[in-house]
N, C-alpha and C positions, 0 to 999 in steps of 0.2 A: 204635458198638461199639469202634472203635479208640480213641476218647477215653477210654472206660471202662477199657479194657485198659491204656492208658498211665498212667491215674491209679492203678490198682492196682499197676502196676510201680513207679511213683514211691513209693507208700506202702511197698512191700516193700523197695525200695532204702534208704529212710531208716530203716526198722526194722532192716535188716541192719547198716547203719553204726552205729546206736545200740547194737545188741547187741555189735558188735566193740569199740566204745569202752568199753562197760561191762566187757567181758572184760579189756581192757587195763588199765583203771583199778581192777579188783577188788583186786589186791594193795595198791594205795595206800589204798583204802577200808578194808581190813582193818588196815593199819598205823595209820591215823588213829584208828579205833575202839579198837584195842588200846592206844594211847598214853594213854587216859583210864582204864585199868584201875587198880583199887585194890590188886590183889595184887602181891606181890613177884616173881612169876614171870610171864613173858609168856604170856598166856592169852586165847583167843578162843572164844566171845564173853566179854567181861569179866563177872566176878561182881559187881563194884561199880565205882564211878566216883570218880576222884580226879585232881587236878592236880599232885600232888607230884612226878611224874616230869618234868614241865616245869620245875619249880623245880630239880630235881637236874641237868637237862640244861644249864641256864644258869649253875649255880653250881659244877659239877664242875671242879676245877682243871685237869685235863688237857685238857678241852674248851676252857676259856678260853685256856690257853696255845697249844693247837693252832689256835684261831681267830686269835689275834694272829699266830702264826707263818705261817699261811696267808695272811693279809693282806699281810704283808711279802713273802713269796715271790711272791704273785700280782701285787702292784704292780710289783715290779722286773722279773719275768719278762715280763709282758704289755707293759710300756712298752719294755723293751729289745728284745723281739721285734718290736714295731712299728717301732722305729728301724732295726734290722738288716734287717727284712723290706722296708721302704720302699726302702732303698738297693739291696738285691739285686733286688727286683722291677723297679725302674726300669732297672737295668743289664741284666737278662735280657730285658726286654720291648723296650727301646729300642736296644740295641747288639748288635753281632755280635762275638764273640771266640772264641778257641779253648777247647775243653772246656766250652762253654756248656751243652750238653745233659747232660754228666756232672755239672756243678755243680748243675743243676736237679734231676737225679735224686737226688743225695745229699741236697739240702735237703728233698725231698719223701719221702724214704725212711721217716721215722717214721710215715707214713700206713699202711704195710703191715708194718713191723717191730713185733713185739709189744713193748709197753711194758716188760714185765718183763725182756726181753732187753736193752733199753737201760739200765734201772736196774741190772741185774746186771753188765753190761759196765762201766758207770761205777764201780761198787763195786770191781770187780777192778782197774780202772785206778788209782784213787786208792790202793788198798792197795799196788800195786806201786810207785807213786811216793811213798808215804808222805805223802799229803796228807790233812789233816783233813776230816772230813765236816761242814763248817759250812754257813752260808747260801749262800756262793758256789757250792758244788757243787749244792745243791738248785735254786737259781735257774738255773744253767746247764742242768741236766737238764730243767727245765720249759721253758726257751727252745727247746731242741732239739725237744721234743714239740709245742709250740704253733706253732712257726714255719711249718710247712706250711699251717696254716689261715689264718694271717695272710697268707701269700703268695697263697693262692687268692682271698682277699677283695681284695687289692690288684691282682691281675691283672684282676679284673672292673672295678675303677675305671679302670685304665689302658686297658682295651678300650673303655670308654664315654667316655673323654676325647677330645675333638676335637684331633687332632694339628696341625691347621692353626693353632690358637692358639699353640702352641709354635713352629711354623715362622715365624709372623708376628713373634713376639718376637725370634727369632734373626735374622730379616731386618732388624730395626731396630737390630741391633748388640749385643743382649744375649748374654753369654757362656753356654755350656752350663750352668754352675753357677747363674748368675742365672736362667736359664729354669726350671730345676728348682725353685728356692726361691721364685720369684715367680709362676710359672704352674702347674707340674705339681703340686707338693705342696698348694697351696691347693685346687685342683680335686679332689684325692684325699681331702679331709677325710672325706666319708661312708665311703669305703673304709677309711681309717685308723681311724675310730672303730669301724666294724664289725669290723675285724681285732682291735682292742684288746678289744672286747666278747667275741668268740669266745675270745681268748687268756685273758682273765680268768676266764671261766666254766670253761674246760677246766683251767686251772692250779689254781684253787681246789678243784676236784673230783678232781684227779689223785691216784690211790692206788697203782696197781701199781708204777710206777717209784719213787715217793716212799718206798715201804716199804723199798727197798734203800739209798737215799742219805740218809735222815734219821736223826737220833739223838733221844735223849730231849729235848734242848734245841731241836731244829729240827723236830720232828714236826708235820705239818700236821693239820688237823681230821680228814680221812678216816683217817689213820694212827692218830690217837688213838681214833677210833671202833672201828677194827679191834682195837686193844689192849684196849679196854674189853669188847668182846663176847667176847673169849677168857676173861675172868674173871667176868663177870656175865651173868645171863640175865633181868634185869628189863626193864620197858618203857621205860627211859631212852632207848635208841636210837630207839625208835618215836617218842617225844616230840620228840627232836632232828630226826628225819626230817620230822615235821610242821612244825617251825619252818623247816627247809630249804625245804620246798614253799611255805609261806606267804611267806617272804621273796623267793624266786625269782619267784613269781607276781606279787608286788607290784612288784618291780623291772621285770619285763617289761611290766606294764600301764603303769607310769609312763613307761618308755622309749618305748612305743608311742604314748602320749598326747602327750608333749611333744617327742619327737624323730621319731617315725614309723619303726618298725622296717623297713618296706619300703624307705624311702629310705636309711636308714643301712646296711642290708645289701645294697643294690643289687638289690632284687628288686621294686621298685615299677614296675609296668607303665606308670604314667602319666608317668614321667620322660621 
């Protein structure tokens, strides 16, 4: 009797999880189906089927410019965030100094400060200083936003790193800087790549703060999408969203297959 009850409870639990997943994925399913509509107005269910909105999504000039601008900002912001974050994470985790907790609090503050506040604040600051809103401003804004996530990933790597290896190198006469570059940083590579991956994903998809600090020449793809939806109501954005989903899923599958996301992101229990 108990086995039968446990079996039915197991079926009920799996059914409930499946229904919850279906409910969560329902908007995505609607967007995917709507992207193949043949009408010029977003309509569900579609009255006809067409691929023309996918063609428009990849040929629209603002989307192409926004994609290239987003790649530039993402590459610089994620790479610089990893370099800066590595230095700060090692300093905070390994050394004691005045105002350490204050510095850490400031660095992690973008986690709970709304992004539109940061973007608006930077816009007001550059306006007061009469600084142009070029790529350096957008990159700096994205570094500020993604740095906390890079730091959290690097903290995990430092906690998993065996400090006795560093102590052994120091006891053999290696200077602190040599220990960092020859021992600490190589052992942190999974955390470094995990932090870079988080930073790249967040930077490329950042919209709220980017809306305030970008211009027509530096607008990223999310900003270009926002400007598009203010003027048009066709299924182009639905088609672009499907491309987003497909590319992201493919990259995650490839990363998991060849790199192992659990190992890269420091969540693999077998390590």
